[in-house]
C-alpha positions as CSV (number, residue, x, y, z in Angstrom):
1,M,30.5,11.2,11.8
2,H,33.6,12.8,10.3
3,G,36.1,10.8,8.3
4,T,35.6,7.3,6.7
5,D,34.8,5.3,9.8
6,I,31.6,3.2,9.3
7,L,28.7,3.7,11.7
8,S,26.2,1.2,13.0
9,A,22.9,2.0,14.8
10,D,20.1,0.3,16.5
11,V,16.6,1.2,17.4
12,L,16.2,0.3,21.1
13,Y,12.6,-0.5,22.2
14,R,10.7,-1.9,25.1
15,R,7.3,-2.0,26.7
16,A,6.8,0.9,29.1
17,G,7.8,-0.2,32.6
18,E,10.4,-2.7,31.4
19,R,14.1,-2.1,32.3
20,G,16.0,-3.9,29.5
21,W,15.9,-3.0,25.8
22,S,15.4,-5.0,22.7
23,R,17.3,-4.0,19.6
24,S,16.5,-3.7,15.9
25,A,19.3,-2.8,13.4
26,M,19.0,0.4,11.4
27,R,20.1,0.7,7.8
28,Q,21.8,3.7,6.1
29,G,20.1,5.0,3.0
30,D,20.8,8.0,0.8
31,N,22.4,11.1,2.1
32,D,23.0,9.8,5.7
33,R,19.3,9.1,6.2
34,W,19.0,6.0,8.5
35,T,15.9,3.9,8.9
36,G,14.9,1.3,11.4
37,A,11.7,-0.4,12.6
38,F,10.3,-2.6,15.3
39,T,7.0,-4.4,15.5
40,A,4.7,-3.3,18.4
41,V,2.5,-6.4,19.0
42,E,0.6,-5.5,22.2
43,N,-2.0,-2.9,23.1
44,T,0.2,-0.9,25.4
45,T,2.8,2.0,25.3
46,Y,6.2,1.3,23.9
47,Q,9.3,3.3,24.5
48,Y,12.1,3.6,22.0
49,T,15.3,5.5,21.3
50,I,18.4,5.3,19.0
51,E,21.9,4.2,19.7
52,A,24.8,4.6,17.3
53,W,28.5,3.7,17.4
54,V,31.6,3.4,15.3
55,D,31.6,-0.1,13.7
56,T,35.3,-0.9,14.3
57,Y,35.3,-4.3,12.6
58,S,33.4,-3.2,9.5
59,T,35.6,-0.2,9.1
60,W,38.7,-2.4,9.3
61,L,37.2,-5.0,6.9
62,E,36.3,-2.4,4.3
63,K,39.8,-1.0,4.2
64,L,41.3,-4.5,4.1
65,K,39.2,-5.3,1.0
66,K,40.3,-2.2,-0.8
67,W,44.0,-2.6,0.0
68,H,43.9,-6.2,-1.1
69,L,42.1,-5.4,-4.3
70,A,44.7,-2.7,-5.0
71,G,47.5,-5.3,-4.6
72,E,48.9,-3.7,-1.4
73,D,50.8,-5.8,1.3
74,T,48.1,-6.5,3.9
75,T,50.1,-8.6,6.3
76,Q,50.0,-6.0,9.1
77,D,46.4,-5.2,8.4
78,V,45.4,-8.9,8.8
79,R,47.2,-9.0,12.1
80,T,45.2,-5.9,13.2
81,G,42.0,-7.7,12.3
82,A,43.0,-10.8,14.2
83,E,43.7,-8.7,17.3
84,L,40.2,-7.2,16.9
85,L,38.7,-10.6,16.9
86,R,40.6,-11.7,19.9
87,E,39.5,-8.6,21.7
88,C,35.9,-9.5,20.8
89,S,36.5,-13.0,22.2
90,S,37.2,-11.5,25.6
91,R,33.6,-10.4,25.8
92,A,32.0,-13.2,23.8
93,G,31.2,-16.0,26.3
94,A,30.1,-19.0,24.3
95,D,31.3,-17.3,21.0
96,A,34.9,-16.8,22.3
97,E,36.4,-20.0,20.8
98,K,34.9,-19.4,17.4
99,L,36.3,-15.9,17.3
100,K,39.8,-17.1,18.4
101,A,39.7,-19.8,15.7
102,A,38.8,-17.2,13.0
103,A,41.7,-15.0,14.2
104,A,44.1,-17.9,13.9
105,R,42.9,-18.9,10.5
106,M,43.3,-15.3,9.2
107,E,46.9,-15.1,10.4
108,A,47.8,-18.5,9.0
109,S,46.2,-17.9,5.6
110,S,47.2,-16.4,2.3
111,P,46.0,-12.9,1.6
112,D,43.1,-14.1,-0.5
113,E,42.0,-16.6,2.2
114,A,42.4,-14.1,5.0
115,V,40.0,-11.8,3.2
116,R,37.6,-14.7,2.7
117,V,37.7,-15.7,6.4
118,A,37.3,-12.1,7.6
119,S,34.3,-11.6,5.3
120,D,32.6,-14.8,6.2
121,S,29.0,-14.0,7.4
122,Q,29.5,-16.0,10.6
123,T,32.8,-14.2,11.4
124,V,31.2,-10.8,10.7
125,E,28.1,-11.6,12.8
126,L,30.2,-12.7,15.8
127,A,32.5,-9.7,15.6
128,L,29.6,-7.2,15.3
129,R,27.8,-8.8,18.2
130,N,30.8,-8.8,20.6
131,Q,33.0,-5.8,19.5
132,R,33.5,-2.9,21.9
133,R,30.8,-0.2,21.5
134,E,31.5,3.4,22.5
135,A,27.9,4.3,21.8
136,S,26.0,7.5,21.7
137,R,22.4,7.3,22.7
138,F,19.7,9.8,21.7
139,R,19.0,11.9,24.8
140,K,15.2,11.4,24.7
141,V,13.2,8.2,25.3
142,L,10.2,8.5,22.8
143,E,6.9,6.8,23.2
144,V,4.3,5.3,20.9
145,A,0.8,4.3,22.1
146,V,-0.5,1.2,20.5
147,D,-4.3,1.2,20.4
148,R,-6.8,-1.6,19.8
149,R,-7.8,-2.1,16.2
150,I,-11.3,-0.6,16.8
151,A,-9.5,2.8,17.5
152,G,-8.2,2.8,13.9
153,F,-11.0,1.1,12.0
154,A,-14.6,1.6,13.1
155,A,-18.1,2.8,12.2
156,W,-19.9,4.7,14.9
157,Y,-23.7,5.0,15.4
158,E,-25.0,7.7,17.9
159,L,-28.4,7.4,19.5
160,F,-30.3,8.8,22.5
161,P,-31.5,5.9,24.6
162,R,-34.5,7.9,25.8
163,S,-35.8,8.0,22.2
164,Q,-35.7,4.3,21.6
165,S,-39.1,3.3,23.1
166,P,-41.5,1.8,20.5
167,H,-44.4,3.6,22.2
168,Q,-45.1,7.2,21.3
169,G,-44.3,9.6,24.1
170,K,-42.8,7.0,26.4
171,H,-39.2,7.5,27.8
172,G,-36.9,4.9,26.3
173,T,-34.6,2.6,28.3
174,F,-31.4,0.6,27.9
175,L,-33.6,-2.4,27.4
176,D,-35.2,-0.6,24.5
177,C,-31.8,0.0,23.0
178,I,-31.2,-3.8,23.0
179,S,-34.1,-4.1,20.5
180,R,-32.3,-1.7,18.1
181,L,-29.1,-3.7,18.0
182,D,-30.0,-5.9,15.1
183,D,-30.8,-2.8,13.0
184,I,-27.6,-1.1,14.0
185,A,-25.5,-4.2,13.4
186,G,-27.3,-4.8,10.1
187,M,-26.0,-1.5,8.8
188,G,-22.5,-2.5,9.7
189,F,-21.8,-0.3,12.7
190,N,-19.5,-1.6,15.4
191,V,-19.5,1.3,18.0
192,L,-22.7,2.4,19.6
193,Y,-22.2,5.8,21.1
194,L,-24.6,7.1,23.8
195,P,-24.8,10.8,24.8
196,P,-24.7,11.4,28.6
197,I,-26.7,8.8,30.5
198,H,-26.7,10.6,33.9
199,P,-29.4,12.3,35.9
200,I,-30.5,15.6,34.3
201,G,-30.8,18.8,36.3
202,V,-34.1,20.6,36.8
203,T,-32.9,24.1,37.7
204,S,-32.9,26.4,34.6
205,R,-33.8,23.3,32.5
206,R,-34.1,24.2,28.8
207,G,-37.2,23.5,26.8
208,R,-37.9,22.3,23.3
209,N,-35.5,23.7,20.6
210,G,-33.4,25.1,23.4
211,A,-36.1,27.4,24.8
212,L,-35.0,29.2,28.0
213,H,-38.0,28.0,29.9
214,A,-39.0,24.3,30.0
215,S,-42.5,23.0,30.4
216,R,-43.3,20.4,33.0
217,D,-42.9,17.5,30.6
218,D,-39.7,18.6,28.9
219,P,-36.9,16.1,29.6
220,G,-34.0,18.6,29.4
221,S,-30.6,18.3,27.8
222,P,-28.5,15.2,28.8
223,W,-25.5,17.5,28.9
224,A,-26.9,19.4,31.9
225,I,-25.6,16.7,34.2
226,G,-26.6,16.1,37.8
227,S,-29.6,16.2,40.0
228,A,-30.6,15.1,43.5
229,E,-30.4,11.6,42.2
230,G,-26.6,11.9,41.6
231,G,-24.0,13.1,39.1
232,H,-21.4,11.6,36.7
233,K,-21.3,8.2,38.4
234,S,-25.1,7.8,38.4
235,I,-27.6,6.7,35.8
236,H,-30.8,8.6,34.9
237,R,-33.4,6.5,36.6
238,E,-35.8,6.4,33.6
239,L,-33.1,4.7,31.5
240,G,-32.8,1.8,33.9
241,T,-30.3,0.4,36.2
242,M,-26.6,-0.4,36.1
243,D,-27.5,-4.1,35.5
244,D,-29.6,-3.0,32.5
245,F,-26.6,-1.0,31.2
246,R,-24.3,-4.0,31.6
247,L,-26.9,-6.2,29.8
248,L,-26.9,-3.7,26.9
249,M,-23.1,-3.9,26.6
250,K,-23.2,-7.7,26.8
251,K,-25.9,-8.0,24.1
252,A,-24.1,-5.4,21.9
253,A,-20.8,-7.3,22.2
254,Q,-22.6,-10.5,21.1
255,K,-23.4,-8.7,17.8
256,G,-19.9,-7.2,17.4
257,I,-20.7,-3.8,18.8
258,E,-18.9,-2.0,21.5
259,V,-20.7,0.7,23.6
260,A,-19.1,4.1,24.0
261,I,-20.4,6.8,26.4
262,D,-20.1,10.5,26.6
263,I,-18.0,12.2,29.2
264,A,-18.9,15.9,29.6
265,F,-17.1,17.6,32.5
266,Q,-19.8,20.2,33.3
267,C,-22.6,20.3,35.8
268,S,-26.2,21.4,36.1
269,P,-27.0,23.7,39.1
270,D,-28.4,20.6,40.8
271,H,-25.3,18.5,40.6
272,P,-24.0,17.2,44.0
273,Y,-20.6,18.8,43.3
274,V,-22.3,22.3,43.5
275,R,-23.4,21.6,47.0
276,E,-20.4,19.6,48.2
277,H,-17.6,21.5,46.4
278,P,-18.6,25.0,45.4
279,E,-14.9,25.9,45.3
280,W,-14.6,23.8,42.1
281,F,-16.6,26.3,40.1
282,Y,-16.2,29.8,38.8
283,H,-17.8,32.6,40.9
284,R,-19.0,36.1,40.1
285,R,-18.2,39.1,42.3
286,D,-21.4,38.6,44.2
287,G,-20.4,35.0,45.1
288,S,-22.8,33.3,42.8
289,I,-21.6,30.5,40.6
290,R,-21.1,31.4,36.9
291,Y,-23.1,29.6,34.3
292,A,-21.6,28.5,30.9
293,E,-21.3,31.1,28.2
294,N,-20.4,30.8,24.5
295,P,-21.3,34.3,23.1
296,P,-23.9,35.1,22.0
297,K,-25.4,32.1,23.9
298,K,-25.8,31.7,27.6
299,Y,-26.4,28.3,29.1
300,F,-28.1,28.8,32.4
301,D,-28.6,25.0,32.9
302,I,-24.8,24.3,32.9
303,Y,-22.0,25.3,35.3
304,P,-18.4,24.9,34.0
305,L,-15.7,23.5,36.3
306,D,-12.7,25.6,37.2
307,F,-9.8,23.3,36.6
308,R,-7.3,25.7,38.3
309,N,-9.2,26.4,41.5
310,S,-7.5,26.3,44.8
311,D,-8.5,22.7,45.3
312,W,-7.7,21.6,41.8
313,K,-5.8,18.5,42.8
314,A,-9.0,17.1,44.5
315,L,-11.1,18.0,41.5
316,W,-8.7,16.3,39.0
317,E,-8.6,13.1,41.1
318,E,-12.4,13.1,41.3
319,L,-12.7,13.5,37.5
320,K,-10.2,10.7,37.0
321,S,-12.4,8.6,39.2
322,V,-15.4,9.2,36.8
323,F,-13.4,7.5,34.1
324,T,-12.4,4.6,36.4
325,F,-15.9,4.2,37.6
326,W,-17.2,3.5,34.1
327,I,-14.2,1.5,33.2
328,D,-15.0,-0.8,36.1
329,A,-18.5,-1.0,34.7
330,G,-17.1,-2.3,31.4
331,V,-16.8,0.8,29.3
332,R,-13.6,1.1,27.2
333,I,-14.5,3.9,24.7
334,F,-15.2,7.5,25.8
335,R,-16.3,10.4,23.6
336,V,-15.1,13.5,25.5
337,D,-17.1,16.7,25.2
338,N,-15.3,19.9,24.4
339,P,-11.8,18.9,25.7
340,H,-10.3,22.0,24.2
341,T,-12.0,24.1,26.9
342,K,-10.1,22.3,29.7
343,P,-6.4,22.6,30.4
344,F,-4.1,20.5,28.2
345,E,-2.1,19.5,31.4
346,F,-5.2,17.9,32.7
347,W,-5.7,15.7,29.6
348,E,-2.1,14.7,29.5
349,W,-2.2,13.7,33.1
350,V,-5.6,11.9,33.2
351,I,-5.1,10.0,29.9
352,G,-1.6,9.0,31.0
353,E,-3.0,7.8,34.3
354,I,-5.9,5.9,32.7
355,R,-3.9,4.3,29.8
356,G,-1.1,3.4,32.2
357,K,-3.5,0.9,33.9
358,H,-6.0,0.4,31.0
359,P,-4.2,0.6,27.7
360,D,-7.3,-0.7,25.9
361,V,-9.3,2.5,26.7
362,I,-10.0,4.8,23.7
363,F,-10.7,8.5,23.8
364,L,-12.5,10.5,21.1
365,S,-11.9,14.2,21.2
366,E,-15.0,16.3,20.3
367,A,-13.1,19.5,19.7
368,F,-14.3,21.7,16.9
369,T,-11.6,24.3,17.2
370,R,-8.4,25.5,15.7
371,P,-6.4,22.8,13.8
372,K,-3.3,23.1,15.9
373,V,-5.3,22.7,19.1
374,M,-7.0,19.6,17.7
375,Y,-3.5,18.2,16.8
376,E,-2.2,19.0,20.3
377,L,-5.0,17.1,22.0
378,S,-4.2,14.1,19.8
379,K,-0.5,14.3,20.8
380,L,-1.6,14.4,24.4
381,G,-3.3,11.0,24.1
382,F,-6.7,11.3,22.3
383,S,-7.1,8.2,20.1
384,Q,-9.5,9.9,17.6
385,S,-10.7,13.4,16.8
386,Y,-13.8,15.0,15.2
387,T,-12.9,17.0,12.1
388,Y,-14.0,19.8,9.8
389,F,-15.3,17.3,7.3
390,T,-18.9,18.4,8.1
391,W,-18.2,21.8,6.4
392,K,-16.0,20.6,3.5
393,N,-18.3,20.5,0.5
394,F,-16.3,21.6,-2.6
395,N,-13.8,19.6,-4.7
396,W,-10.9,21.9,-3.7
397,E,-11.9,22.0,0.0
398,L,-12.0,18.3,0.3
399,E,-8.7,17.8,-1.5
400,E,-6.9,20.6,0.5
401,Y,-8.2,19.4,3.9
402,F,-7.7,15.7,3.5
403,S,-4.3,16.1,1.8
404,E,-3.3,17.8,5.1
405,I,-4.8,15.4,7.6
406,T,-3.7,12.3,5.8
407,S,-0.1,13.4,5.3
408,P,2.6,11.2,7.0
409,E,3.5,13.8,9.7
410,I,-0.1,14.3,10.8
411,T,-1.0,10.7,10.6
412,D,1.7,10.0,13.2
413,F,-0.7,11.3,15.9
414,F,-4.0,12.4,14.4
415,R,-6.8,9.9,13.6
416,P,-9.9,11.6,12.0
417,N,-13.4,10.3,12.9
418,L,-15.7,11.6,10.1
419,F,-19.2,12.2,11.5
420,T,-21.7,13.2,8.8
421,N,-23.9,14.9,11.3
422,T,-24.3,15.4,15.1
423,P,-27.2,16.4,17.4
424,D,-25.6,19.9,17.3
425,I,-24.9,20.1,13.6
426,L,-27.2,19.6,10.6
427,P,-25.0,21.0,7.8
428,F,-26.6,23.1,5.0
429,V,-25.7,20.5,2.3
430,L,-28.0,18.0,4.1
431,Q,-30.7,20.6,4.7
432,N,-30.8,21.6,1.0
433,G,-29.6,18.5,-0.9
434,G,-32.2,16.0,0.4
435,R,-31.7,12.2,0.1
436,P,-29.0,12.5,-2.7
437,A,-26.9,14.7,-0.3
438,F,-27.1,12.0,2.4
439,L,-26.0,9.3,0.0
440,M,-23.1,11.5,-1.2
441,R,-21.9,12.5,2.3
442,A,-22.0,8.9,3.6
443,L,-19.9,7.7,0.6
444,L,-17.3,10.4,1.3
445,A,-17.1,9.8,5.0
446,A,-16.9,6.1,4.7
447,T,-14.1,6.2,2.1
448,L,-12.0,9.2,3.2
449,S,-11.2,7.8,6.6
450,P,-11.2,4.4,8.2
451,V,-13.3,5.8,11.1
452,W,-16.6,7.4,10.4
453,G,-20.0,7.8,12.1
454,I,-23.6,9.0,11.9
455,Y,-26.0,10.4,14.4
456,S,-29.3,8.5,14.3
457,G,-31.9,9.9,11.9
458,F,-29.2,10.3,9.2
459,E,-30.3,7.0,7.7
460,L,-33.8,8.4,7.5
461,C,-32.5,11.6,5.7
462,E,-33.9,13.8,8.5
463,N,-33.1,17.4,7.5
464,E,-35.7,19.7,9.0
465,A,-33.7,22.7,10.4
466,L,-34.1,25.8,12.4
467,P,-34.4,28.6,9.7
468,G,-31.0,29.9,8.8
469,K,-29.1,27.7,11.2
470,E,-27.2,24.5,11.1
471,E,-29.4,23.1,13.8
472,Y,-32.2,20.5,13.9
473,M,-35.7,21.6,14.3
474,N,-37.3,19.7,17.2
475,S,-33.8,18.8,18.3
476,E,-33.5,15.5,20.1
477,K,-31.2,17.2,22.6
478,Y,-34.3,18.7,24.2
479,E,-37.1,16.2,23.6
480,I,-37.9,12.6,23.2
481,R,-38.4,11.5,19.6
482,Q,-39.8,8.2,18.3
483,R,-39.2,7.2,14.7
484,D,-40.2,4.6,12.1
485,W,-36.8,3.2,11.4
486,N,-37.9,1.5,8.1
487,R,-39.9,4.4,6.6
488,A,-39.8,5.0,2.9
489,G,-36.8,6.8,1.5
490,N,-34.3,5.5,4.1
491,I,-30.7,4.8,3.0
492,K,-30.0,1.9,5.3
493,E,-29.2,-0.5,2.5
494,F,-26.7,1.9,1.0
495,I,-25.0,2.4,4.4
496,S,-24.9,-1.4,4.9
497,R,-23.2,-1.8,1.5
498,L,-20.7,0.9,2.4
499,N,-19.7,-0.8,5.6
500,R,-19.5,-4.2,3.9
501,V,-17.1,-2.8,1.3
502,R,-15.1,-1.3,4.1
503,A,-14.9,-4.6,5.9
504,E,-13.7,-6.3,2.6
505,C,-11.1,-3.8,1.6
506,P,-7.9,-3.2,3.5
507,Q,-7.4,0.0,1.5
508,L,-10.3,1.6,3.5
509,Q,-9.0,0.3,6.9
510,E,-5.8,2.4,7.2
511,S,-5.1,6.1,7.8
512,G,-3.2,7.7,5.0
513,G,-2.8,6.1,1.6
514,L,-5.0,8.8,0.1
515,S,-4.2,10.5,-3.2
516,F,-6.4,12.9,-5.1
517,H,-6.4,13.0,-8.9
518,P,-7.4,15.9,-11.2
519,V,-10.9,16.0,-12.7
520,G,-12.1,18.3,-15.4
521,N,-15.4,18.7,-13.6
522,P,-15.3,20.6,-10.3
523,N,-18.5,18.8,-9.2
524,I,-16.7,15.5,-9.1
525,V,-13.9,14.4,-6.7
526,F,-11.7,11.5,-7.7
527,Y,-9.2,9.8,-5.3
528,T,-7.4,6.5,-4.7
529,R,-7.0,4.7,-1.4
530,A,-4.0,2.4,-0.8
531,A,-2.9,0.2,2.1
532,V,0.5,-1.2,3.0
533,R,-0.5,-4.8,2.5
534,S,-3.4,-4.6,0.0
535,G,-1.7,-4.5,-3.4
536,R,-3.5,-2.3,-5.8
537,P,-5.4,0.8,-4.6
538,L,-9.1,1.4,-4.9
539,M,-10.5,4.2,-7.0
540,V,-13.3,6.3,-5.6
541,V,-15.2,8.9,-7.6
542,V,-18.1,10.9,-6.1
543,N,-20.5,13.5,-7.4
544,I,-20.5,16.2,-4.8
545,N,-23.4,18.1,-6.4
546,P,-26.6,16.6,-5.0
547,F,-28.8,18.4,-7.4
548,D,-27.6,17.6,-11.0
549,A,-26.1,14.7,-12.9
550,Q,-22.5,15.1,-13.6
551,D,-20.1,13.4,-16.0
552,A,-16.3,13.5,-16.4
553,V,-13.4,11.8,-18.2
554,L,-11.1,10.5,-15.5
555,R,-7.4,10.3,-15.9
556,I,-6.6,6.9,-14.4
557,P,-3.3,6.7,-12.5
558,L,-2.0,3.8,-14.5
559,D,1.4,3.6,-12.7
560,E,-0.2,3.5,-9.3
561,L,-2.4,0.6,-10.5
562,G,0.4,-1.2,-12.2
563,L,-1.0,-0.8,-15.7
564,V,0.5,0.2,-18.9
565,R,-0.8,2.6,-21.6
566,D,-3.2,1.3,-24.3
567,Q,-4.0,-1.7,-22.1
568,D,-7.6,-3.0,-21.8
569,Y,-8.7,-3.8,-18.2
570,V,-11.8,-4.4,-16.2
571,V,-12.9,-2.4,-13.1
572,R,-15.7,-3.5,-10.8
573,D,-17.9,-1.1,-8.8
574,M,-18.0,-2.7,-5.3
575,L,-21.2,-0.8,-4.5
576,T,-23.2,-2.3,-7.2
577,G,-21.2,-5.3,-8.5
578,E,-21.2,-3.9,-12.0
579,A,-18.1,-4.4,-14.2
580,F,-16.8,-2.0,-16.8
581,R,-14.2,-2.6,-19.5
582,W,-11.8,0.3,-19.7
583,H,-9.0,1.2,-22.0
584,G,-5.9,3.2,-21.4
585,E,-5.5,6.4,-19.4
586,Y,-8.8,8.2,-20.0
587,N,-12.2,6.8,-19.2
588,Y,-15.7,8.2,-18.8
589,V,-18.1,8.2,-15.8
590,R,-21.6,9.6,-15.3
591,L,-23.0,10.1,-11.8
592,V,-26.7,10.7,-11.1
593,P,-27.8,12.1,-7.6
594,G,-30.0,9.7,-5.7
595,E,-29.3,6.8,-8.1
596,R,-25.5,6.6,-8.6
597,P,-23.8,9.0,-6.2
598,G,-20.4,7.5,-7.0
599,H,-18.3,4.5,-7.5
600,I,-15.8,2.5,-5.5
601,F,-13.7,0.7,-8.2
602,T,-11.4,-2.2,-7.8
603,L,-9.3,-3.5,-10.6
604,E,-10.3,-7.0,-11.7
605,G,-7.6,-9.7,-12.3
C-alpha cells in the first residue's frame, strides 16, 4: 500500500465444501511481513486465503492522536471521525446505537476526551467490525490436508504373514499374525504393515533368491499379483479369509496397532485383468504383453499397467475401486509401491477422490527416486515418504540430508518415514557392522524423524546378504521363513526402550525442530530435537562407527537449553536412566559399539 494509510488483513478459512468463511486477524511484523494463523481441529481438508483492506478508522485515529499531541486544532478531524462512526452504524445492526452514542460523545467532548472516546477499545472494536471494507482478496484458495496423528507420529513394523507360522515349512496365516501382536506391541510399534496379501501368479513365477525358474514348492513373490483365484480385491487363500483379516485388524486395534497393507498396481500374467482387459497393458510389436523391466533386470512375472491406454478412464476408476474395497474392509493406511512410475495426474486425482470421502486414509509413498519427484508426490497428497536415510552413513551426509528435509519449507509437505531396512534393501552398514550397527541405525531412525520403521528380522540383526549386493540372502520375498523371535543377540529390548522414550518425549513426536551441532570427532553425530510445546530440547549423540569406541568433547548449545556459562547442571540419559553432572559449555562423552551406541539426554530440573 502506498502512502500512510493503515492496512488490516484476515486469514479466511473453512472446511472444504463449506460456503462461508471464518476469519482470523493477521498482524504486521517487520518490513511489511504479515502473519496470521488458524487452528485446524478436524481430520479433513481446510481451505484458506487472505483478504486485506484499508483500515479507514485506524488511519483516521492515528492521525487524530498525532495532531492532538502536536497541539493542533482537531475540531474538524473529530467531526470526520464521528461521521465515520455513524457510517459504521448504518451497517451495524445491534451495534448501531453504541456507535451513534460514541459519535455523539466525541463531538460534545473536549479534545482530550474526544481522543479518549475514539481510542476506547470498545469503540475501536465496533468500528473495525462494521466499517466499510473495499477488500482485496488473494486470487487463490489454498488447501491444507489435516491428517490423523498416526500419520505424523508412528513406528512401523513390516512382516510377511506367510512366514508367521510357528511350524517349520508351513504357510502362515492371518491368525498366526495375531499370535505375534504381543511381541510387536511390546516393542512399541503401532503400525503393522503387510506386503501384498493377494493371490500370487504361477506363470513365470520366480524361485528362491529371485531365480528365473521356480520349483514346485516355491511360493513366489507377493508383488506378482493375481491368479485364477482373483486379483487386487482377493486374498491369497493360504493366508485365510476376509473374516480372518478383519479379526487380525480387530485384535491389533485392541493392542494399539493399526494394520497397513501394500498397494502395488502391477499384475502377474495370470491376473484377471490380463484376460478381461488386455488393452490396459503395454504391448510389443508382435501383440504380446510387455513384462516389467528395470535394466539390467527383467521381471517376467510382472506386467506393468499402461495408465495412458485408450481405455484409461476405466482403468483409473477400477484402480480407485481397489482402494475403496479395502477401505470398506476397514483399512485406513496404504503403503503404495513405486508411485513415481505412474502418472502424477493419477495420484492427484485418486488421492483427492479418496480423501474427499475418507479424510482419515493415509498414503505412504515408496519412491526411491529423485528428491524433487519425491517432494512432488508429497505435494500431490502422500502423507509420508520413504527416504534416502538407508544410504546416509557419515556425519556430514546425515547433517546435510536431514538439514534439508527438516527445513520449514520442506516440512510443509514432506513427512519422512525412516525405514532401517526393507525386504529389498539390506544396506552394507548392517551387513558389515553386525549387532552394533543395528543398534546405531535404530537409534538414528527413531530420533531423527517422528515416523520410523523396521522390516522383521531387523530385531534379530539378520544380515546375511547376496555377495556384493544390498540384498538379503534367502530373501523372504521368494520363500517362507520361520524364526526364533527370542534368539540370543536380539535387540528387542533396545527397540522397546527407544519407542518408550519417543512416547514420553514431545520433542521426538514432531517434524522439524532438528539442529545439528559441531563435533570434533567425525565418527560422532550430535543434534538437538525441539518441539513447539515441549520446553527444552533433547540432546542426541550417536557413535556412527559400529566397529570402534569413540569419544568427543561436545559443545553444548547453552542458549538453546536456557543455560548460562559456568553453570553446573545434570543431564539424564533416557535410554539407561543414568544421570551425569556437567559444567559449562564443553563436556565429554565416550560411546562403545554394542554397549553404548549413543545417548538421548534430557536436562534435569
